[in-house]
C-alpha positions as CSV (number, residue, x, y, z in Angstrom):
1,M,-4.1,32.4,15.7
2,A,-2.2,29.6,17.4
3,G,-2.0,31.5,20.6
4,M,-5.8,31.8,20.8
5,A,-7.7,29.7,23.3
6,H,-9.0,26.5,21.8
7,G,-12.6,27.7,21.7
8,Q,-11.7,30.8,19.6
9,A,-9.2,29.2,17.2
10,R,-10.2,28.3,13.6
11,P,-11.0,24.6,13.4
12,S,-8.5,22.4,11.4
13,A,-9.7,18.8,11.8
14,T,-12.1,16.4,13.6
15,V,-11.1,13.0,15.0
16,L,-13.1,10.3,13.2
17,F,-11.6,7.4,15.0
18,A,-9.0,6.9,17.8
19,S,-7.9,3.8,19.6
20,E,-6.6,4.2,23.1
21,G,-3.1,5.6,23.8
22,G,-2.8,8.7,21.7
23,S,-2.7,12.3,22.8
24,I,-3.0,15.9,21.5
25,I,-0.3,18.4,22.5
26,G,-1.6,22.0,22.2
27,A,0.5,25.0,21.1
28,G,1.0,25.9,24.7
29,G,2.2,22.5,25.7
30,E,-0.9,21.1,27.3
31,R,-1.5,17.4,26.7
32,R,-4.9,15.7,26.5
33,P,-6.0,12.2,25.4
34,V,-7.2,12.0,21.8
35,Q,-10.8,11.0,21.5
36,Q,-13.3,10.5,18.7
37,G,-15.2,13.7,17.9
38,M,-12.5,16.1,19.2
39,T,-11.8,19.2,17.2
40,L,-8.2,20.1,16.4
41,T,-6.8,23.5,15.5
42,S,-3.6,24.9,14.0
43,G,-0.7,24.5,16.4
44,D,-1.9,21.1,17.7
45,T,0.4,18.1,17.5
46,I,-1.0,14.6,17.4
47,D,1.2,12.0,19.1
48,T,-0.5,8.6,18.4
49,G,1.7,6.5,20.8
50,G,0.4,3.0,20.3
51,A,-2.9,4.2,18.8
52,T,-4.4,4.5,15.4
53,V,-6.0,7.9,14.6
54,Q,-8.1,9.0,11.6
55,L,-8.8,12.7,10.9
56,R,-11.2,14.5,8.7
57,M,-9.7,17.9,7.8
58,V,-11.8,21.0,7.5
59,D,-11.4,20.9,3.7
60,G,-12.6,17.3,3.4
61,A,-9.2,15.7,3.3
62,M,-8.7,12.4,5.2
63,I,-5.6,11.4,7.1
64,A,-5.0,8.0,8.7
65,L,-2.1,8.0,11.2
66,R,-0.2,4.9,12.1
67,P,0.9,4.0,15.6
68,Q,4.1,5.7,16.8
69,T,3.4,8.7,14.6
70,T,3.7,12.4,15.4
71,L,2.1,15.0,13.1
72,R,1.8,18.8,13.7
73,L,-0.8,21.0,12.1
74,D,1.3,24.1,11.6
75,A,-1.5,26.1,9.8
76,Y,-4.5,24.3,8.5
77,H,-7.7,26.3,7.7
78,V,-10.0,27.4,4.9
79,A,-10.0,30.9,3.6
80,G,-11.9,33.6,5.6
81,E,-11.9,37.3,6.2
82,G,-8.4,38.5,5.4
83,V,-7.0,34.9,5.8
84,E,-5.9,32.7,2.9
85,E,-6.4,28.9,2.9
86,R,-3.5,26.9,4.3
87,G,-2.7,23.2,4.6
88,Y,0.7,23.2,6.3
89,M,1.6,20.1,8.3
90,R,4.7,18.5,9.6
91,L,5.3,14.7,9.8
92,I,7.8,14.4,12.6
93,K,8.0,10.6,12.8
94,G,6.0,7.6,11.9
95,G,3.7,7.3,8.9
96,L,0.4,8.3,7.4
97,R,-2.0,7.9,4.5
98,T,-3.9,10.8,3.2
99,V,-6.4,11.8,0.5
100,S,-6.1,15.6,-0.1
101,G,-9.1,17.9,0.1
102,F,-9.9,21.2,-1.7
103,I,-7.0,23.1,-0.1
104,G,-4.3,23.2,-2.7
105,K,-6.5,22.2,-5.6
106,A,-6.6,25.7,-7.1
107,N,-3.3,26.8,-5.7
108,P,-0.9,24.0,-4.8
109,D,1.4,26.4,-3.0
110,N,-1.2,26.4,-0.2
111,Y,-0.5,22.8,0.8
112,R,2.7,21.2,2.0
113,M,3.9,18.4,4.2
114,E,7.2,19.0,5.9
115,T,9.4,16.1,7.0
116,P,12.9,15.8,8.4
117,V,14.0,14.5,5.0
118,G,12.2,16.9,2.6
119,L,9.1,18.7,1.6
120,I,6.0,17.2,0.0
121,G,3.7,19.3,-2.2
122,I,0.6,18.0,-3.9
123,R,-1.2,18.2,-7.2
124,G,-4.5,16.7,-6.1
125,T,-3.4,13.5,-4.5
126,E,-3.7,10.3,-2.5
127,Y,-0.4,9.2,-1.0
128,T,1.4,7.6,1.9
129,A,4.5,8.9,3.7
130,V,6.5,6.8,6.1
131,L,9.6,7.9,8.0
132,R,11.8,4.8,8.5
133,D,15.5,5.1,7.8
134,G,14.6,7.9,5.5
135,L,11.3,9.0,3.8
136,T,9.2,6.7,1.6
137,V,6.3,8.1,-0.3
138,N,3.8,6.2,-2.5
139,V,1.3,8.0,-4.8
140,T,-1.9,6.1,-5.6
141,S,-3.6,9.0,-7.4
142,G,-2.7,12.5,-8.5
143,R,1.0,13.5,-8.0
144,I,3.3,15.0,-5.5
145,A,6.5,17.1,-5.6
146,L,9.2,15.9,-3.3
147,C,11.9,18.5,-2.7
148,N,15.1,18.5,-0.6
149,D,18.6,19.7,-0.9
150,S,19.2,17.6,-4.0
151,G,16.4,19.3,-5.9
152,C,12.7,18.7,-6.7
153,N,11.2,15.6,-8.1
154,D,7.8,15.0,-9.6
155,V,6.3,11.7,-8.3
156,A,3.2,10.7,-10.3
157,R,0.4,8.2,-9.8
158,G,1.8,4.7,-9.3
159,M,5.2,5.9,-8.4
160,S,7.2,5.5,-5.2
161,A,10.2,7.6,-4.0
162,F,12.7,7.0,-1.2
163,A,15.1,9.6,0.2
164,A,17.6,8.5,2.9
165,S,18.2,12.0,4.2
166,R,17.6,15.7,3.4
167,T,20.8,15.9,1.3
168,S,20.4,12.6,-0.6
169,Q,18.8,12.3,-4.1
170,P,15.6,10.3,-4.0
171,T,15.4,7.0,-5.7
172,I,12.2,6.8,-7.7
173,S,10.4,3.7,-9.0
174,R,7.7,4.5,-11.5
175,L,5.2,2.4,-13.4
176,V,5.7,2.0,-17.1
177,S,2.2,3.0,-18.2
178,T,2.9,2.4,-21.9
179,A,4.2,-1.2,-21.3
180,V,1.1,-2.9,-22.6
181,P,-1.1,-0.6,-24.7
182,A,-4.8,-1.6,-24.6
183,G,-5.8,-3.3,-27.8
184,S,-2.4,-2.9,-29.4
185,G,-2.2,-6.5,-30.5
186,Q,1.5,-6.5,-30.2
187,S,3.3,-9.7,-29.6
188,G,5.0,-10.5,-26.4
189,T,8.4,-9.8,-27.9
190,A,7.4,-6.4,-29.3
191,T,5.8,-5.4,-26.0
192,T,8.9,-6.4,-24.0
193,A,11.1,-4.5,-26.3
194,G,8.9,-1.5,-25.9
195,V,9.4,-1.7,-22.1
196,A,13.2,-1.9,-22.6
197,N,13.1,1.3,-24.6
198,A,10.6,3.2,-22.5
199,P,11.9,6.1,-20.5
200,V,12.2,5.2,-16.8
201,A,12.8,7.9,-14.2
202,D,14.6,5.8,-11.6
203,A,18.1,7.2,-12.1
204,S,18.4,8.1,-15.8
205,V,17.8,11.8,-15.3
206,P,19.1,13.0,-11.9
207,P,17.4,16.0,-10.4
208,A,19.0,19.4,-10.6
209,R,21.8,19.7,-8.0
210,L,22.3,22.8,-5.8
211,A,25.4,24.8,-5.5
212,A,26.7,25.5,-1.9
213,N,25.1,28.9,-1.7
214,E,21.8,27.6,-3.0
215,V,21.8,24.8,-0.4
216,Q,22.2,27.4,2.3
217,G,19.4,29.4,0.8
218,Y,17.1,26.4,0.7
219,L,17.8,25.6,4.4
220,Q,17.1,29.2,5.3
221,A,13.8,28.9,3.4
222,L,12.9,25.8,5.4
223,A,13.7,27.7,8.6
224,A,11.7,30.8,7.7
225,P,9.4,32.3,10.3
226,A,5.9,30.7,10.5
227,S,3.0,32.4,8.7
228,E,-0.2,33.4,10.4
229,E,-1.2,30.6,12.8
230,A,1.9,28.5,13.0
231,G,2.7,29.7,16.4
232,P,5.5,28.5,18.7
233,A,7.0,25.1,18.3
234,A,5.2,22.2,19.9
235,P,6.9,20.5,22.9
236,A,8.6,17.2,22.3
237,P,6.5,14.0,22.7
238,A,6.7,12.1,25.9
239,D,8.6,9.2,24.3
240,G,11.5,11.5,23.4
241,G,10.8,11.8,19.6
242,G,12.3,15.0,18.3
243,V,10.1,17.8,17.1
244,L,11.4,20.1,14.4
245,T,11.6,23.7,15.5
246,A,11.5,25.1,12.0
247,P,8.0,25.6,10.4
248,P,7.5,25.0,6.7
249,P,8.4,27.7,4.2
250,G,5.7,30.3,3.4
251,R,5.5,29.4,-0.3
252,F,6.1,26.1,-2.1
253,T,8.6,27.7,-4.5
254,P,12.1,26.3,-5.2
255,P,14.9,28.6,-4.0
256,P,16.9,30.5,-6.7
257,G,18.8,28.1,-9.0
258,M,16.7,25.0,-8.1
259,A,14.8,23.5,-11.0
260,A,11.1,23.3,-10.6
261,P,9.5,19.8,-10.7
262,V,9.5,18.5,-14.3
263,P,5.9,17.7,-15.2
264,V,5.2,14.1,-16.3
265,V,2.4,13.6,-18.7
266,E,0.1,11.1,-17.1
267,P,-2.1,9.1,-19.4
268,E,-5.8,8.9,-18.7
269,P,-6.8,5.5,-17.4
270,A,-8.5,3.3,-19.9
271,V,-12.0,2.1,-19.3
272,P,-11.8,-1.6,-19.8
273,A,-14.4,-3.4,-21.8
274,P,-16.4,-6.0,-19.9
275,A,-14.6,-9.4,-20.1
276,P,-16.6,-12.6,-21.0
277,A,-17.5,-14.9,-18.2
278,P,-15.3,-17.9,-18.9
279,A,-15.7,-21.4,-17.6
280,P,-13.7,-22.6,-14.5
281,A,-10.1,-23.3,-15.3
282,P,-8.2,-26.6,-14.9
283,G,-6.5,-27.1,-11.6
284,P,-2.9,-28.0,-10.9
285,G,-3.5,-31.6,-12.1
286,G,-4.9,-30.6,-15.5
287,T,-8.6,-31.0,-14.7
288,A,-10.9,-29.1,-12.5
289,P,-10.9,-30.8,-9.1
290,A,-14.1,-32.6,-8.4
291,P,-15.5,-32.3,-4.9
292,T,-14.7,-35.3,-2.7
293,P,-17.5,-36.6,-0.6
294,A,-17.0,-35.5,3.0
295,P,-17.1,-38.1,5.8
296,G,-20.7,-39.1,6.4
297,G,-22.2,-37.8,3.1
298,A,-21.7,-36.0,-0.1
299,A,-20.1,-32.5,-0.2
300,P,-22.7,-29.8,-0.9
301,A,-22.8,-28.5,-4.5
302,P,-20.9,-25.2,-5.0
303,L,-23.1,-22.1,-5.0
304,P,-22.6,-19.7,-7.9
305,V,-19.8,-17.3,-7.3
306,P,-21.2,-13.7,-7.3
307,P,-19.4,-11.5,-9.7
308,P,-17.1,-8.7,-8.3
309,R,-19.0,-5.6,-7.4
310,P,-18.6,-2.9,-10.1
311,G,-17.3,0.5,-9.5
312,T,-14.3,2.0,-7.9
313,P,-12.9,0.6,-4.6
314,P,-14.3,2.2,-1.4
315,S,-12.2,5.1,-0.1
316,A,-12.3,3.7,3.5
317,P,-13.0,0.0,3.3
318,F,-11.7,-0.8,6.8
319,V,-10.8,0.7,10.1
320,E,-7.2,0.2,11.0
321,S,-6.7,-2.0,14.1
322,P,-3.1,-3.5,14.5
323,L,-2.5,-7.1,15.3
324,P,-0.4,-7.9,18.3
325,S,3.0,-9.4,17.8
326,S,2.4,-13.1,18.3
327,A,2.8,-16.6,16.9
328,G,1.1,-17.3,13.6
329,T,1.5,-18.0,9.8
330,V,2.2,-15.4,7.2
331,M,1.4,-16.3,3.6
332,A,3.3,-14.3,1.0
333,V,4.0,-14.3,-2.8
334,S,7.5,-13.1,-3.5
335,S,8.9,-12.0,-6.9
336,D,12.6,-12.2,-6.3
337,R,15.6,-10.4,-7.7
338,D,16.6,-13.4,-9.8
339,G,13.3,-13.4,-11.6
340,S,11.7,-16.3,-9.8
341,T,8.3,-16.2,-8.1
342,Q,7.0,-18.4,-5.3
343,V,4.6,-18.6,-2.4
344,V,6.2,-18.4,1.1
345,S,4.4,-19.8,4.1
346,A,6.3,-18.6,7.2
347,T,5.1,-20.0,10.6
348,G,6.7,-18.5,13.7
349,Q,6.7,-15.4,15.8
350,R,5.3,-12.4,13.9
351,T,6.5,-8.9,14.8
352,F,4.5,-5.8,14.0
353,D,5.3,-2.1,14.1
354,G,1.8,-0.7,14.2
355,T,0.0,-2.3,11.3
356,A,3.3,-3.1,9.5
357,L,4.8,-6.6,9.6
358,T,8.5,-6.2,10.2
359,E,9.7,-9.8,10.5
360,V,8.9,-13.5,11.3
361,R,11.2,-15.6,13.4
362,E,11.1,-19.3,14.2
363,R,10.6,-18.5,17.9
364,A,9.9,-15.5,20.0
365,G,13.2,-13.6,20.5
366,S,15.3,-16.4,18.9
367,G,15.7,-18.7,16.0
368,K,16.2,-18.1,12.3
369,K,14.4,-15.1,10.7
370,L,12.0,-16.5,8.1
371,L,11.0,-13.1,6.8
372,K,13.1,-10.0,7.3
373,D,14.5,-6.7,6.0
374,G,11.5,-5.7,4.0
375,A,10.7,-2.0,3.3
376,A,7.0,-1.8,4.0
377,V,5.2,0.4,1.5
378,Q,1.6,-0.8,2.3
379,T,0.6,-1.9,5.8
380,H,-3.0,-2.5,6.9
381,S,-4.9,-4.5,9.5
382,D,-8.6,-4.5,10.5
383,G,-7.9,-6.5,13.8
384,R,-8.7,-9.8,12.1
385,I,-6.4,-9.9,9.2
386,A,-3.2,-7.9,8.4
387,W,-2.0,-7.5,4.8
388,G,0.6,-5.4,3.0
389,R,3.4,-5.1,0.5
390,W,7.2,-5.0,0.9
391,T,9.7,-3.8,-1.6
392,D,12.9,-5.7,-1.1
393,G,13.3,-8.0,1.9
394,K,14.5,-11.6,2.4
395,H,12.7,-14.9,3.0
396,D,14.3,-18.1,4.2
397,V,11.5,-20.7,4.1
398,K,11.5,-24.1,2.3
399,G,9.0,-23.8,-0.4
400,S,6.4,-26.3,-1.5
401,E,7.4,-29.0,-3.9
402,D,5.9,-27.3,-6.9
403,D,7.3,-23.8,-6.2
404,D,9.5,-22.2,-8.9
405,D,12.2,-21.4,-6.4
406,E,14.0,-24.7,-5.9
407,G,16.4,-23.4,-3.3
408,G,13.7,-22.1,-1.0
409,K,15.6,-18.9,-0.2
410,G,15.3,-15.6,-1.9
411,R,15.8,-11.9,-1.9
412,A,12.4,-10.3,-2.7
413,R,12.0,-7.5,-5.1
414,A,8.2,-7.3,-4.4
415,L,6.5,-9.3,-1.7
416,H,2.7,-9.3,-0.9
417,Y,1.4,-10.9,2.3
418,F,-1.5,-11.6,4.6
419,T,-1.8,-13.1,8.1
420,F,-4.7,-13.7,10.5
421,A,-5.4,-13.0,14.1
422,G,-7.6,-15.9,15.3
423,T,-7.9,-19.6,14.6
424,P,-10.6,-20.7,12.1
425,S,-12.9,-23.7,12.4
426,L,-14.6,-26.3,10.1
427,P,-16.8,-26.6,8.3
428,V,-16.5,-23.5,6.1
429,L,-19.4,-23.0,3.7
430,K,-19.3,-19.3,2.9
431,N,-19.4,-16.6,0.2
432,F,-16.7,-14.0,0.6
433,Q,-16.3,-10.6,-1.0
434,S,-13.1,-8.6,-1.2
435,F,-12.7,-5.4,0.8
436,A,-9.1,-4.5,0.2
437,S,-6.0,-5.5,-1.8
438,T,-2.3,-4.6,-2.2
439,A,-1.1,-2.6,-5.2
440,T,-0.5,-5.1,-8.1
441,T,3.1,-5.4,-9.2
442,I,4.5,-6.7,-12.5
443,T,8.0,-7.9,-12.2
444,S,10.2,-8.7,-15.2
445,R,12.0,-11.9,-15.9
446,Q,15.2,-10.1,-14.7
447,G,13.7,-9.3,-11.3
448,Q,12.9,-5.6,-11.9
449,V,9.5,-4.1,-10.9
450,L,8.1,-2.7,-14.1
451,V,4.6,-1.7,-13.1
452,T,2.9,-0.8,-9.8
453,G,-0.9,-0.6,-9.8
454,A,-3.3,1.1,-7.4
455,E,-4.0,0.0,-3.9
456,N,-7.4,-1.6,-3.4
457,A,-7.9,-1.8,-7.2
458,A,-7.8,-5.7,-7.4
459,S,-11.1,-7.2,-6.2
460,G,-13.2,-10.3,-6.5
461,S,-15.4,-12.9,-4.9
462,L,-14.8,-16.3,-3.4
463,R,-17.0,-19.3,-2.5
464,V,-15.4,-21.7,0.0
465,T,-16.8,-25.2,0.4
466,F,-14.7,-27.0,3.1
467,P,-17.1,-29.6,4.6
468,G,-14.1,-31.2,6.5
469,P,-10.3,-31.2,6.6
470,I,-10.0,-32.8,3.1
471,G,-11.9,-32.9,-0.1
472,G,-13.1,-29.3,-0.3
473,F,-12.7,-26.6,-2.9
474,A,-12.9,-22.9,-3.5
475,T,-14.3,-21.2,-6.6
476,F,-13.1,-17.6,-7.4
477,N,-13.7,-14.7,-9.7
478,L,-11.0,-12.0,-9.6
479,T,-10.5,-8.7,-11.4
480,V,-6.9,-7.3,-11.5
481,P,-6.6,-3.9,-13.1
482,V,-3.2,-2.5,-14.1
483,P,-2.5,0.6,-16.2
484,D,-4.2,0.3,-19.6
485,Q,-5.9,-3.0,-19.1
486,T,-7.6,-5.4,-16.7
487,Y,-7.1,-9.1,-16.1
488,T,-9.8,-11.5,-15.1
489,L,-9.1,-14.8,-13.3
490,T,-11.8,-17.5,-12.8
491,G,-11.4,-21.0,-11.6
492,T,-11.7,-23.7,-8.9
493,A,-9.0,-24.3,-6.4
494,A,-8.6,-27.6,-4.4
495,Q,-8.5,-27.6,-0.6
496,T,-4.9,-27.9,0.8
497,G,-4.5,-28.7,4.4
498,S,-7.5,-27.9,6.6
499,F,-7.9,-24.3,5.6
500,G,-5.8,-23.6,2.5
501,F,-6.6,-23.8,-1.2
502,A,-4.6,-23.7,-4.5
503,G,-5.4,-23.9,-8.2
504,G,-5.0,-22.8,-11.7
505,A,-7.2,-20.1,-13.4
506,L,-8.5,-19.2,-16.8
507,I,-6.8,-15.8,-17.3
508,T,-8.0,-13.2,-19.8
509,S,-7.1,-9.6,-20.4
510,T,-8.8,-6.6,-22.0
511,G,-5.5,-5.6,-23.6
512,A,-2.5,-7.4,-25.1
513,G,-1.2,-8.7,-21.8
514,C,-2.3,-12.3,-22.5
515,A,-1.6,-12.2,-26.3
516,A,0.9,-15.0,-25.8
517,T,-1.4,-16.6,-23.1
518,C,-1.2,-16.0,-19.3
519,T,-0.2,-18.9,-17.1
520,G,0.0,-19.5,-13.4
521,A,3.4,-18.6,-11.9
522,L,3.1,-20.3,-8.5
523,G,4.3,-23.8,-9.6
524,N,2.7,-26.4,-11.9
525,G,0.3,-23.8,-13.4
526,V,-1.0,-22.7,-10.1
527,A,-2.2,-19.1,-10.2
528,V,-3.9,-18.6,-6.8
529,R,-3.1,-19.8,-3.3
530,G,-5.2,-18.7,-0.3
531,M,-6.4,-19.5,3.1
532,V,-9.4,-19.0,5.4
533,G,-8.6,-17.7,8.8
534,D,-9.5,-15.9,12.0
535,T,-12.1,-16.9,14.7
536,G,-15.2,-18.2,13.1
537,S,-13.5,-18.3,9.7
538,A,-14.4,-14.7,9.4
539,R,-11.7,-13.7,6.9
540,A,-9.9,-15.1,3.8
541,G,-6.8,-14.1,2.0
542,L,-5.7,-14.9,-1.6
543,L,-2.4,-14.5,-3.3
544,Y,-2.2,-14.4,-7.1
545,G,0.7,-14.8,-9.4
546,F,0.7,-15.3,-13.2
547,R,2.9,-14.7,-16.2
548,N,2.0,-12.2,-18.9
549,N,4.0,-10.7,-21.8
550,L,6.2,-8.7,-19.5
551,G,6.9,-11.0,-16.5
552,V,4.9,-11.9,-13.4
553,V,1.8,-10.2,-12.2
554,S,1.3,-10.6,-8.4
555,G,-0.6,-9.3,-5.4
556,A,-2.8,-10.1,-2.4
557,I,-6.6,-9.7,-1.9
558,V,-8.4,-10.0,1.4
559,F,-12.0,-11.0,1.9
560,K,-14.8,-11.1,4.4
561,P,-18.3,-12.7,4.3
């Protein structure tokens, strides 16, 4: 029971990692610093403050909490004598990423995440939930049910949903998994037409609405007394963030009159056939750039680029460690609302909210905003490099001469970025291997996001040969999976500036995505742009952008030696 002493209460979670600044608030109001190895029980509230906290739940679930996040474990325990399994939590503010455990697998009613905007139920899931001017959820595997006063919505793998308030209908963006059937052999025209006619859940079928008496019934259900171990409400965090006093409902069942979530048939992911190993592709000038001798001698011959490691991406490829707000350069690829795509290089004062990049100004506290107004749906940092993805947002940076966006200003529909902590040094003669990536997006020629892939699915290897400030090159081998097919990019990119590189690529696909050829979308045939960064040149980031039958495929991949 929540009122038990800590030593007698059933365990709910163990702290795997915690940076300094977080605290645990017990059911009785006592506060103690959060530390690695601590055991949490039902009724505990985690207030991360400026810290990052990772939890392993008693059922094997994993939860990563962002800074400035408050999460309460209302009732989280496995089944025991006379006690049913429960996975009841409440996200009060901030954001988290979680992979569900066995609680809720057999009976989804045994799991729920309550938020001020609505209720999240699972169907075997990995998802993120962020409270920022509403609730944004992103599902990378499995599916969730998002319920509030407007009704219940099924959000499947590769889908994102945003609800501004408890009474507002969520806006859902979903991938079009039938856009490019593997091995279909359809022409680009036929495939594009298929997308235009494919059912999209954004706003075509609004969720069931509730009558006035049904809304009241639903609110009463949300305010129902806590079951078993929920205990009294936790005290408010020290920073003044509000704590909901109503525990989650006892069963994940819509109130009378509310439509249950409509199931969406989710296709099984295709297993791509191995792609051939093509020769390096021509660079921006039409021929592969030859290494230019460095001052004082010839540039070393490029080493073979190791192929991407097979298998699924690791479940925990990095430990979150936010970058401080400071001066620096943010590299981004932006697919804009007008259908254009370009690389943005914004140098100025970077502002972070936890691991999330929120804006870049020309100067600290003043000057033009170079990047702003993005809705962060993926935010990560390992202390050396930060990367992520925005939906929407604005950029106001003069592009390079070969960018597609001649005006240099844009309103982003999908923006992928990376930025470094430290300053690199020359020479750079290293092999790099990817360890994380943003979820690939495919944006139509009309500026609409058609497909969103899985986070950390894109991968690859990189060999950087920068003997000096000019004349170097980088060879790459990338794998970019999207629903129903996988793209492969190989090539050689020329050194740009002291630490950057850009070049074309030979692009192939296991499906029909390149039936009408795939070409670089970052200006003059360029398909990849990247940079080496951080102290000791310990990290690298790469942006890719290329056209397929549907539009532009883009994303970001980060590397380490």
